[in-house]
C-alpha positions in Angstrom: 13.8 0.6 -7.7 10.9 -0.5 -9.1 7.1 0.6 -8.4 4.5 -2.4 -9.0 1.4 -0.3 -8.0 -1.8 -2.9 -8.3 -5.8 -2.4 -7.6 -7.9 -5.3 -6.6 -8.4 -7.7 -9.3 -5.1 -8.1 -11.4 -3.8 -11.7 -9.6 -2.3 -13.0 -12.0 0.3 -9.3 -12.1 0.2 -9.8 -8.2 1.2 -14.1 -8.9 4.7 -13.2 -11.0 5.5 -10.4 -8.9 5.1 -12.6 -5.4 7.4 -15.0 -7.8 9.8 -12.9 -8.9 10.2 -11.3 -5.2 10.0 -14.5 -3.2 7.2 -12.7 -1.0 6.4 -15.5 1.8 3.1 -17.8 1.7 1.2 -16.0 4.2 2.2 -12.4 3.3 -0.3 -13.4 -0.8 -2.9 -14.8 1.6 -3.4 -12.1 3.2 -3.3 -10.1 -0.4 -5.9 -12.6 -1.5 -8.6 -11.9 1.3 -9.2 -8.4 2.1 -10.4 -7.6 6.1 -6.9 -8.2 6.4 -6.0 -6.9 10.4 -3.8 -3.9 10.0 0.1 -5.4 10.5 4.0 -4.4 10.1 5.4 -7.8 9.6 9.5 -8.2 8.7 9.9 -10.5 5.4 13.6 -12.1 5.1 13.8 -9.4 2.8 11.1 -7.0 2.3 8.4 -5.1 5.7 4.9 -5.9 4.0 2.2 -4.0 5.3 -1.3 -3.2 6.0 -2.9 -0.8 6.5 -6.8 -0.3 6.7 -7.4 3.4 5.1 -10.9 5.0 6.4 -12.6 7.3 4.3 -16.5 9.0 3.9 -18.5 6.9 1.3 -21.0 7.9 -1.4 -24.0 7.9 1.2 -21.4 9.5 3.8 -21.3 7.0 6.3 -16.9 5.9 7.5 -15.7 2.5 5.2 -12.1 1.6 5.4 -10.3 -0.9 3.3 -7.4 -2.4 2.8 -4.4 -1.5 0.9 -1.2 -3.9 1.2 2.2 -2.9 0.9 5.7 -4.6 0.1 9.3 -2.3 0.4 12.4 -4.4 -0.7 15.6 -2.7 -1.5 14.6 -3.0 -4.8 11.1 -2.5 -4.8 8.0 -1.8 -3.7 4.6 -3.0 -4.2 1.3 -1.9 -3.5 -1.9 -3.5 -3.7 -5.0 -1.6 -3.2 -8.2 -2.9 -2.4 -9.7 -0.1 -1.2 -12.9 2.1 -2.3 -9.9 5.6 -0.4 -10.3 7.5 -3.9 -7.8 10.2 -2.9 -5.7 7.6 -1.5 -5.7 6.1 -5.0 -5.1 9.9 -6.6 -1.9 10.2 -4.5 -0.7 6.4 -5.0 -1.7 7.6 -8.7 0.6 11.2 -8.1 3.7 9.9 -6.4 4.4 7.1 -9.2 4.1 9.3 -11.8 6.3 11.7 -10.4 8.9 9.8 -8.2 12.4 8.5 -9.8 12.5 5.6 -8.3 14.9 4.4 -10.5 17.9 5.2 -8.6 15.8 5.1 -5.2 16.6 2.8 -2.4 13.9 3.1 0.2 15.9 2.3 2.9 18.4 4.5 2.3 15.5 8.0 3.4 13.3 8.9 5.3 11.1 10.8 3.7 10.0 7.6 0.6 6.7 8.3 -1.0 4.9 5.6 1.4 5.2 7.2 4.4 4.0 11.0 2.1 1.1 8.4 1.2 0.4 7.8 4.6 1.5 10.7 6.9 -1.1 13.1 3.6 -2.8 15.3 5.6 -5.8 14.4 4.1 -5.6 10.4 5.0 -4.8 11.7 8.8 -7.1 13.8 9.0 -10.4 11.5 7.6 -8.5 8.5 10.5 -8.5 11.7 12.9 -12.6 12.1 12.3 -13.1 7.5 12.6 -10.9 8.6 16.4 -13.9 10.7 17.5 
């Protein structure tokens, strides 16, 4: 399993991966343009999600960004367009700790992406926004 953790500005690498994994043009476009609606869509050979992590900015005001995910049978692409430092740290932590070479995300009950999405701090930040 290959995990490609990309950050905003890595357009060339993203387009190479899009061609390699045959990502749908509309999903590619969603990643290239910020402020997309949160969504979960089924590609032919992968799942695509746009998440909207919420976090407190430097001035304490709530802010959000885009966190795009492609999950295929043998790849995971995350594309981060967010200033949410806690989420970025979680991605780095799980990418460093994961031994994804022999893991199939479709056969796991607890994929690394799900752990990121359900991390207590991310859930707490989202709950603050709903209040």
